[in-house]
N, C-alpha and C positions, 0 to 999 in steps of 0.2 A: 846481134843486138848490141848497140853501142852503150857503153857503161857511162852513167852520168857521173861526172867528177864531184866529190865532196871533200872539202878540206876543213879541218877543225883545229882551232887554235886552243892553247892552254896558257892562261895568264895567271901569274902569282908574283908576289914580291921576290926580288932576289934574296932577301934574308928575312926570316922570321924568327923571333925570339919568343919562347913561350915558357910558362912555369913560374913558380913562386920566386920573386926576387929579380925577375927579368928586367924590370924598369931600371934597375941600377946600371944597366949597360948602356943606357942612352948616351951618356957623354963620350964613351969609347967610339960608339957608331958615329956620332957627329965629327969626331976627330978623324975617323977613318975615311969619311966622305968629304973632308976638307971644309967643313963649316967654320966661319969666322964670327958671324953675326947671326945668331939663331933667333927665329920669330916663332913664338908659341901662339897657336890659334886655338882658343878654348871658349868656354862660357862661364858666366857668373856663377853657376852651381858648382863647378869644379874649383874655381877660385875660393868660394866660400867654405868648401869642404876641406881646403888646405892642400889639395892634391897638386895644384899648380905650384905652390911654394915647394912642395916636396920634390917635384920634377926639376924646377928651376935651381934649387940647391944642388942637385946631382950635377946639372950642367955647369954651374959655376965652379964647383969643386974640380970637375974633370976637364973642363974646357977654358977655365980662367975668364969667363965672361958672363955678364948678367944678360939673360935673353929679354928680348922686347916681347910683352905680353898684350895680346889682343882678346879681350873677353866679351866681344859683341855678338857672338854667335847666338842665334835664336834656336828654338827647338826644331822648327823647320826652316833651315837657313835660307835667306833671301839674297837676290841680286844686290840689295843694298848693303847687307852684311859683307858680301864679297868685296865690294868696292870701298867700303869703310876700312876693312882689314888690309886691303891692297894700298890704300893711301898710307897707312901706318907702316907697313912693310917698306915701301919705297922711301918715306921720309927719313927712316932710320937706317937706310942702306943695308938691309938685311940681305942675307945670301943663302939662308937655309930655313926650311919650314918644319916646325914640329906641330902636328895637330894632336891635341890632348882632350880626350872626352869619348863621347859615343859617335854614332854616325853623323850627327849634325856638325860637330867640330871637324870631323875628317872631311866631310863634303865641302864645308866652307873653306878650309885649308886648301883642298884641291882646287876649288874655284879661284882662290887668291893666286895659287901656283901657276895655273894655266894661263890666266890673264898677265901675270907678271912677266912672263917670258914671251907670250904670243900677241900681247896687246889687244886693244878693242874692249869690248863689253863681254861679260859672261854669257850673255844671250847669243853671242856668235858661235858658241860651241855646243849648242843643243843638237843632239843626234849622235852619230856614230863617227869617231876619229876625225873630228873637225879640226884639231889642233895640228900644227906643223913643227913645233919645237918642244923639247922636253921641258918639264917643270923644273924649278930649282930642286936641289937635293932635298928629300922629304922623308921624315920619320913620323909614322903614325902609332901613337901610344893609346892603347884602347882601355876604356874604363867600364864598358858595358858588354854584356854577352848576347848579342843579337843582330846588329846590322852587317857586320863583317866589312864595314866600309874601310877599315884599316888595311885591307888587303886586296880590295877589288879595283877594277877599272870603271866603276860606276860613281857618278857624282850627281846628286839630285838637289837642284837649287830652285827656290820658288821665284817665278816671274811675278813681281807684285803688281804690275799693270794688267796682266791677263789673269791673275789669280790661278796659275797653272804651274805645277811642278815640272821643270824641265829635266828630262832625262839626258845627261851627258854621259856617253859610253865611249871611252877613249883609253887605249892601252897606255897612253902617256901619262895618265893621272894615277897609275898604279904606284904606291909608295915604294921607295927604295928599301925601307925596312919597316916591318910591322912588329910591334911589341904587345904581346897579350899576357898580362900578369894578373892572376886572380887576387892578389893583394890589393890591386887598385879597384876592385869590383865589390869588396865586402861592404862597402857603405851604400850600394844601390838599394833603395827602398823596395819593399815587395811589389808594389805596382809597377815600377820600372823593370824589375827583374822579370816579372810576368810578361809585360808588353815586349821586351827585347827578346825573350826566350821564344815567344810565339812568332816574332818576326823571323827568327832563325829557322823555326819549323816550317814557316811559309816559303822561305828561300829553298829549303830541302824538297818540299813537295813539288814547288813550281819547277825547280831544275829536274826533278826525277820524271815528271810527265812532260817535260818540254820536248818540242820536236827537234831540238838540237842537243839532246842528251847523248852521251857516249859512255862506253864502259868505265872510263876514268870518273866522270862526273856521277855516274850511277853509284860507284864504290863510296865516293864521298857522301852523297846523299843518304845512302842506307845506313852508314855508320852514324851520321847525324841523327837519324830518327831514333836509333837505339839509345845513344847518349842523352837526347833531349827527354825521352820517356823515362829514363832512370834518374836524371838529375834536376829536371826543372822544377818539379813539385818540392823537393827538399831545399832547393836554392830559395825558392819563394818563402817557404815555411821558416827558414832559419839562414839569413844572410851570412852568418859567420861559419856556416858549414863549408869548409875549405875543399873537401871532396867534391861537394855538389858545384861549388864555384869553378873548380878546376875542370870538372867534367863539362860544364856549360861552355867554359872557355874554349875547349877543343871542339865541341858540338858546333858552335856558331862559326868557327873557323872552317870546318869541314863544309857546313852549308854554304859558306862563302865561296869555297873552292868550286862547289857544284854550280851555284848560280852564276859565278863570275865567268864561267865558261859555256854552260848551257843556257844561260839567260833565264828569264822568268815567264810570266804569264799575265792573265787578267786580273788576278788578285791585286797585283802591284799596279797595273794600269789603272784600276778602279780606285785603289787606295790613295794614289798620288793625287787624284782629283779631290778626295776628301781633305787631304793635307793642304792642298793649295787654296781650296775654296773656304774651308772652315778653320784651318789651322789646327787640325786634330792630330793627336799622337799616332805616328805611322804604324808602330807595332800593334796598337789596339785596332786600328782600322783593318790591318791585314788579318788579325785574329778573328774579327767578326766576319769578314768577307770569305775567309779560306773555306769553310764548309760549304757555302752556297756556291762559290765558283767550282769547287771540286765536285759537287753534285752535277753541275752543268757539264763538267769535262769527263764524267765518269764513263759514259758510253765510248769514248775515244781511247781510254787507257785502263780498261777494267783490270787486266792483269797486273798492271803497275800498282793500282790501289790495293790489290791483294798483297803484293810485296810490302807496301807500307804498313798494312795491318800487322803482318808477321814481324817486321823490324820494330814496331811499336809494342811488341810483346803480346798481341792479341791472338787467340786461338781460333783459327778458321777451318779446323779439320772438318771435312764432311760437308763443308758449305759449297754452294754453287760460286761461280766466279762473280756473279752479280752480287750475292749476298756477302761474299767476302769483301768486296769493294765498299759495300755499305758499312761494314764493320770498321774499316779504316776511317771513314768519315765520322762515324760515331765516336771513335776514340779520340779524334781531333777536338770534337765538341766537348767531350767529357774533360779532357786535359784543360781546355780553355775555361770551362765552368769551375773546375777545381781550384785554379789559381786566381780566380776573381775577375775575369775579363767580362766587360759588360755584354749582355745577351743580344743587343741589337743597336743598330746605328742611331735610331730614334732617341735612345737615352743620351746620346752624345749631341743631340740638337739637330740632326740632319733632317731637312724638310723635303717632303716629296716634290714640292714645286721646283727644287733645284736639280732633280735627278737627271732630266733630259740634257741639260747643258753639260753636266758632269760625265754623262754617258757618251755625248758627242766628243768630249775631250779625251775620254778614256780609249775611244776607238782610234785616236791619233798617236797614243803613247806607244813608244818603241818596244816597251816590255810586252805588249800584247802579240807581237809578231811571232813569238814561239809558243803561243798557248796551243794546246793540242786540238782545240775545236774553236771554230770561227764564229762568234756570236754576232747576230745582227744588232743594230742599234736597240730595237725593241727588246731583244733578249738581255742586253746589258741593263737597260732600265728595269726589267723585271727582276734581275738579280739584286739590284740595289733595293727594290721594293721588298723582296724576300728577306733581306738583311735588315729592314728597318725594325 
């Protein structure tokens, strides 16, 4: 019998700096990569919090130059944000990109970078590995513990004409350097801490049950489950808890390592439509959808959901495989409720009349390709209804 060939890649930034005080190394890294005119892609919240000034001062002291600052990134970055930032990047003859913030800033910075060197419109790069040239040198400085965009090859940008989140999956958008410093995360409010933490949990779950999972991604996901179960609640309860912040810093990065290589599933395929259609927060949408999509996927990956239950600290001794899998999903729902995630999409203003078009778009989303069970259009609509 002929053996079918299967080749798996593993993508990660060449350099990652983690731990308290890691952000102070940004200037040295810019100098190492030969940057002369750095461009910071961020958002107004990071500017108002004083974090942008903090990073700009380090760059000026170590590199002898004031960075150009673009703070026009929206919570769900759009094609318009990308091209507004690109215009500023080009007009100031910048040669280096620093994304500063959470996933939105990193994704917008990646969008700017890919068009800066490849030309055209960001819409040209929807799909897998559509670029031909590398981005400018790129450092991603992270301020949230959830998206892992600072270390992934994923870039999610909203197409404002179609009201659809474009999934750009391209190894060339992986940052050269990722910096994860819990000191930059202590100012995250409880709601954002909760939403980004559940985003990280969703990454780990979807990667672990993915059809493209490998022993390497499994190891990352399982460690992420354990760390999130230990540290997300205390991080939401007290943002100054540095042990919890540091734990979530590692957890979200591990979850990023998992999904960056095993990809995702229908939670993200469906959540992208909620973000594109209603401009809703990505982490919250993931958190609400995760138990419902997991119940749909359960019959395909019962043993893996048992593993998740154990990694999350649940006792499933003596339970059947089916009942153990249910414990994992119940544990996810309990964690979500404990940290204040809304109980349904209806609370966020999602309307039943919009479910069909969103389900149709979800079926086209690249993230759904590695979901362990293939839903019909009607089943996707039903999952949305169950989550209302």
